[in-house]
Each structure stands twice: as structure tokens, then as C-alpha cells.
C-alpha positions as CSV (number, residue, x, y, z in Angstrom):
1,M,-2.0,-3.2,-21.5
2,I,0.1,-5.6,-19.4
3,R,2.4,-2.8,-18.4
4,N,-0.4,-0.5,-17.3
5,A,-1.9,-3.4,-15.3
6,W,1.4,-3.9,-13.7
7,H,1.7,-0.3,-12.7
8,F,-1.8,-0.3,-11.4
9,Y,-1.1,-3.4,-9.3
10,F,2.1,-1.9,-8.0
11,A,0.3,1.3,-7.0
12,V,-2.4,-0.7,-5.2
13,A,0.1,-2.8,-3.4
14,Y,2.1,0.3,-2.4
15,G,-1.0,2.0,-1.1
16,I,-2.1,-1.0,0.9
17,K,1.4,-1.3,2.4
18,A,1.5,2.4,3.3
19,L,-2.0,2.2,4.8
20,C,-1.1,-0.9,6.8
21,G,2.1,0.7,8.0
22,S,0.4,3.8,9.2
23,F,-2.3,1.7,10.8
24,C,0.3,-0.4,12.7
25,I,2.1,2.7,13.8
26,A,-1.2,4.2,15.1
27,L,-1.8,0.9,17.0
28,L,1.7,0.8,18.5
29,T,1.7,4.4,19.7
30,P,-0.3,4.9,23.0
């Protein structure tokens, strides 16, 4: 149970990081 929650949290954090990264790149590129 804890391991599944950890994997879920890691996936969510990775998704948010990727989304923020692509968003920042979109903002930086004219």
C-alpha cells in the first residue's frame, strides 16, 4: 500500500515537473 502510494506520488510529481518545464519553455520561446 505504501509502495503504491509512493509510486503514485512520484508519477504525479514527475508529471507536474514535466508540465511546468514545458510551460516554462513555451513562455521563454518567443
